[in-house]
C-alpha positions in Angstrom: 120.6 112.9 150.1 124.4 111.1 150.7 127.1 112.6 152.0 129.3 109.5 151.9 133.0 110.6 151.9 132.3 113.0 149.1 134.8 114.7 147.7 134.5 118.5 148.4 133.7 120.8 145.3 133.3 124.3 144.6 132.2 126.7 147.9 128.7 127.0 146.1 127.6 123.6 145.3 129.4 122.8 149.0 126.8 125.4 150.8 123.7 124.3 148.7 124.6 120.4 149.5 124.7 121.0 153.4 121.9 124.2 153.0 119.7 120.9 151.9 121.0 118.5 154.4 117.8 117.3 156.8 117.6 117.4 160.2 117.9 113.2 160.4 120.8 113.1 157.9 122.8 116.2 160.5 122.2 113.8 163.3 123.2 110.4 161.3 126.3 111.8 160.2 127.0 113.7 164.0 126.7 110.1 165.5 128.6 108.0 163.2 131.0 110.2 161.9 131.0 113.4 163.2 134.9 114.2 162.1 133.8 114.5 158.7 130.8 116.6 159.6 133.1 119.1 161.4 135.7 119.3 158.8 132.5 120.3 156.3 131.8 123.0 158.8 135.5 124.2 158.4 135.1 124.4 154.6 132.0 126.2 155.1 133.3 128.6 157.3 136.6 129.0 154.3 134.2 129.3 151.6 132.1 132.1 152.9 135.2 134.4 154.1 134.9 138.0 153.0 131.4 136.9 151.2 128.7 138.9 152.8 125.7 137.7 150.7 126.8 133.8 151.9 127.3 134.9 155.4 123.5 134.6 156.7 122.9 130.8 154.8 126.2 129.5 156.0 125.7 130.7 159.5 122.7 129.2 159.7 123.8 126.2 158.2 127.1 126.0 160.8 124.4 126.3 163.6 122.4 123.2 162.0 125.5 121.3 162.3 126.3 121.9 165.9 123.3 121.3 167.2 123.4 118.0 166.0 127.1 117.8 166.9 125.5 118.9 170.3 123.0 116.3 170.4 125.5 113.5 170.2 126.5 113.3 173.8 130.1 112.7 173.4 132.8 114.5 174.3 134.3 115.5 171.2 130.9 116.3 169.7 130.4 118.8 172.6 133.6 120.4 171.8 132.9 120.6 168.1 129.6 122.2 168.8 131.0 124.4 171.1 134.2 125.4 168.5 131.8 126.2 165.4 129.2 128.1 167.7 132.9 130.3 169.3 135.1 129.9 166.0 133.8 128.9 162.9 130.6 131.5 162.6 131.1 133.9 160.1 131.8 137.7 161.2 129.8 139.0 158.4 126.6 137.5 159.8 126.9 138.9 163.5 125.3 142.6 161.8 122.0 141.1 162.0 122.4 139.3 164.9 122.4 136.2 163.4 125.4 134.9 165.2 124.5 135.5 168.8 121.0 134.1 168.0 122.9 130.3 166.9 125.2 130.7 169.5 122.6 130.8 172.1 120.8 128.0 170.1 124.1 126.2 170.6 124.6 127.1 174.2 120.9 125.5 175.3 121.5 122.5 173.0 124.9 121.6 175.1 123.5 122.3 178.3 120.2 120.1 178.0 122.3 117.5 176.1 124.9 117.0 177.5 126.6 115.7 180.8 129.0 118.1 182.8 131.6 115.5 182.4 131.8 116.3 178.7 131.3 120.0 179.3 133.9 120.3 181.7 136.8 120.5 179.7 135.3 123.1 177.4 136.2 125.4 180.8 139.8 124.6 181.5 140.9 127.9 180.2 140.2 130.8 182.4 139.7 134.3 179.9 141.9 137.2 179.8 139.1 139.1 178.7 135.5 139.2 177.2 136.0 140.3 173.4 136.0 136.3 172.4 133.0 134.4 170.5 134.5 131.4 172.5 134.1 133.6 175.9 130.8 134.3 174.8 129.8 130.5 173.8 131.1 129.7 176.8 129.1 132.6 179.3 125.7 131.4 177.6 126.5 127.7 178.1 127.0 128.6 181.9 123.7 130.5 182.1 122.1 127.7 180.3 123.1 125.1 182.9 122.1 127.5 185.8 118.3 127.9 184.8 118.9 123.7 184.7 120.1 123.6 188.3 123.7 121.9 186.9 125.6 124.5 188.9 125.3 123.4 192.3 126.1 120.9 194.5 129.3 119.4 194.7 129.1 117.2 191.6 132.3 115.9 189.2 133.3 119.1 187.1 131.2 121.8 189.1 134.2 122.9 190.6 135.8 124.2 187.4 132.5 125.5 186.0 132.2 127.7 188.8 135.7 129.1 188.8 134.9 130.1 184.9 131.7 131.8 186.4 133.5 133.8 188.7 136.0 135.0 186.2 133.3 136.5 184.1 131.9 138.0 187.0 135.2 139.6 187.8 135.0 140.7 183.7 131.5 142.1 184.8 130.1 140.0 181.8 126.5 140.8 182.1 125.2 137.0 182.1 127.7 136.5 185.3 125.8 138.5 187.2 122.7 136.4 187.6 122.2 133.7 190.3 124.1 130.1 189.9 120.9 128.8 190.5 117.1 129.1 189.4 115.1 131.0 192.2 111.5 129.9 193.2 110.0 132.9 191.3 111.8 131.3 188.3 109.8 128.3 188.9 107.7 129.0 185.6 110.5 129.0 183.1 110.3 127.2 179.9 107.5 125.3 181.4 104.3 125.4 179.2 101.2 123.9 180.8 98.0 122.5 178.7 95.5 125.1 178.2 97.2 128.1 179.5 98.7 129.8 176.9 98.7 133.1 176.0 96.1 135.4 177.4 94.1 137.5 174.5 90.5 138.3 175.7 88.9 139.7 178.7 87.1 136.3 179.4 90.4 134.9 179.2 92.1 137.0 181.8 88.9 137.4 184.2 89.2 133.3 184.2 92.4 133.1 185.4 93.0 135.9 187.4 90.8 138.1 189.9 89.2 141.2 188.7 89.8 144.7 190.1 86.3 145.9 190.7 85.6 149.6 189.2 86.2 152.7 191.3 84.8 155.9 191.2 88.0 156.9 193.8 90.7 155.0 191.6 89.3 157.2 188.7 89.8 160.3 190.3 93.4 159.5 191.9 94.4 158.8 187.8 93.3 162.1 186.4 96.2 164.3 188.4 99.2 161.8 188.0 102.1 162.9 186.1 103.8 161.3 183.6 107.7 161.2 185.1 110.0 160.5 181.4 112.7 157.8 181.7 114.4 156.5 178.4 116.7 154.3 180.2 114.2 152.2 182.4 111.9 152.2 179.5 114.5 150.7 177.2 115.3 148.4 179.5 111.4 147.7 179.7 111.1 147.1 176.9 114.2 144.6 176.2 112.4 141.1 176.0 110.0 142.1 173.5 112.6 144.4 171.5 115.0 141.5 171.9 112.5 138.7 170.7 111.2 141.0 167.8 107.8 141.4 168.7 106.1 143.6 165.9 105.4 146.3 167.9 107.9 148.8 170.2 106.0 148.3 173.4 104.7 151.6 175.1 106.3 152.1 178.8 105.2 154.9 180.9 105.8 156.3 184.4 103.6 158.2 186.6 104.0 160.0 190.1 100.8 160.7 191.6 100.3 163.6 194.6 98.9 161.0 197.0 98.9 157.4 197.9 96.8 155.1 195.8 95.2 152.3 197.5 95.7 149.0 196.2 92.2 148.0 196.0 91.7 151.4 193.7 94.5 150.3 191.2 92.6 149.1 188.3 91.3 149.9 185.4 89.2 152.9 186.6 92.7 154.1 187.6 94.9 152.9 184.6 92.2 154.3 181.7 92.6 157.6 183.2 96.5 157.9 182.7 98.2 159.1 179.3 98.9 156.5 177.7 98.2 155.2 174.1 97.1 151.6 174.1 94.4 152.5 176.3 93.5 155.5 173.9 90.1 154.4 172.2 86.8 152.6 172.2 86.7 149.2 173.5 86.4 146.7 176.5 88.8 147.1 179.3 89.6 144.5 182.0 92.6 144.8 184.8 93.3 142.2 187.4 95.7 141.5 189.9 98.6 139.0 189.1 101.4 138.0 191.0 105.1 139.0 190.7 106.1 135.4 189.5 103.7 135.7 186.3 105.3 139.2 185.5 108.4 137.7 185.5 107.6 134.9 183.3 105.9 136.6 180.8 109.4 139.2 180.6 111.3 135.8 180.0 108.8 134.2 177.9 108.9 137.3 175.5 112.5 136.8 175.1 112.4 133.2 175.4 110.2 132.5 172.7 110.3 135.4 170.6 108.0 137.3 168.5 106.4 135.6 165.1 108.6 137.9 163.1 111.7 137.8 165.7 113.7 135.1 167.0 114.2 133.7 170.6 116.9 134.8 172.4 118.3 131.4 174.3 117.0 130.9 178.3 120.4 132.4 179.8 119.7 135.8 177.8 115.8 136.1 178.2 116.7 135.6 182.3 119.0 138.1 181.5 116.3 140.9 179.9 113.7 139.5 182.1 115.1 140.3 185.2 116.7 144.0 183.8 112.8 144.5 182.7 111.2 143.4 186.4 113.9 145.8 187.9 113.2 148.7 185.5 109.2 148.5 186.5 109.7 148.2 190.1 112.1 151.0 190.0 115.0 148.9 191.3 119.0 150.2 190.3 121.0 147.1 189.2 123.1 147.0 192.3 120.0 145.6 194.2 120.9 141.7 195.0 118.7 139.7 193.5 116.9 137.7 196.4 116.7 141.4 197.7 114.6 142.5 194.7 112.0 139.2 195.1 111.5 140.0 198.3 110.6 143.5 197.8 108.2 142.2 195.0 105.7 141.6 198.0 105.2 145.2 198.7 104.1 146.2 195.2 100.8 145.9 193.3 100.8 143.8 190.2 97.8 143.7 188.0 97.8 142.6 184.2 95.2 143.8 181.8 93.8 143.8 178.0 91.8 146.0 176.2 90.2 146.0 172.3 91.5 149.2 171.8 93.3 150.1 168.4 96.9 149.9 169.9 96.7 146.6 170.1 97.0 143.7 167.4 94.3 141.2 168.7 96.7 138.8 166.9 98.7 136.3 168.2 99.8 137.9 171.5 98.5 141.0 173.9 99.8 142.1 177.1 99.5 144.7 179.7 101.5 144.7 183.2 101.0 147.9 185.7 103.1 147.7 189.0 102.1 150.3 192.2 105.3 150.8 194.1 105.5 150.5 198.0 104.7 154.4 198.5 101.6 153.8 196.2 102.9 157.1 194.4 104.4 155.4 191.4 103.3 153.6 188.8 104.7 151.8 185.8 102.6 150.9 182.9 103.8 148.4 180.0 102.0 147.6 176.8 103.5 145.1 174.4 101.7 143.7 171.1 102.6 141.1 168.4 101.4 140.0 165.0 102.3 137.9 162.3 100.8 140.5 159.6 103.1 143.5 158.0 101.9 146.9 158.6 103.5 150.4 158.0 102.8 151.1 161.4 104.1 147.9 162.6 106.8 149.3 164.9 105.4 152.5 165.7 102.9 154.0 168.5 99.9 155.6 166.8 
């Protein structure tokens, strides 16, 4: 396909032309004639205004153009990509989360592809409020840069970025309360190791984590456990999976025990006595001791990569959802500083489990987590499952 000096036609034909453009063609145009590519983006935006049926396809095409411009490693390309993400995406596409996904994807691409000197001009004007898509684009970009360690140190351009981040904190943007550098507990974020994919079977779990042995004491302690409903905590704990579009709504339950439970008894013998749907029915069950960085990474990955039928949320928001979920599982108020939360993780007992019970799909991803608090009298359980098979009850509990 060729767009060499084409004269714009009607809106529908131009949309079809750009929708069919290959990544290679967009990359070539972004590198050789970025002004023409940006002009095409402006025409696409104008042609989609008020046309609800075209908003989704146009937004996706604009996202592809913006990502191509973001990859140019030029100041103009960075500005044009940010302008598309912050100004040109059709508002009609927002209802289905399309604009959020594109904005976050473009921010991630800018953070990885562009040197700070090309991004600094984007932060010249401090925001007056949080309702502008342009401000949201920059908040996402700062969140991505923080994950890459680009906001620390005294290099050129960082001062202006930090001033913008401080203004976002004053305005209470949710991303602005995250640390401006990656914490050690986050060392596994966005890192994939060959041979260490998702755990789907009891054999895989046992090969990577130490199993908690059966315990009569644990079984006895689980029977009198009392459920403690907390919808706010449950929603926060489930958010990485609901935001990422996993196939089934996660099960999140909280329990109180009449007496402290020994950490060595916090295993499947205890868990299978709790009133949780995910462990009902026949099937193999295995619980293993894990670490807080493993749990945090699973929460992050659920939102970052998204479910089979969902969408990844970008690094900045995946990080936010992961920390909110970890705080919810630990029962921590949101005002607890992040490093203090990290310190407190050592006082908790962390367990991963798998079960071949009917609740899990046993397909693309299954995850079971359980947390015992420092008092040894409070327990949180989270179960999540994903599949690419559409079923009538795929989003409901059995």
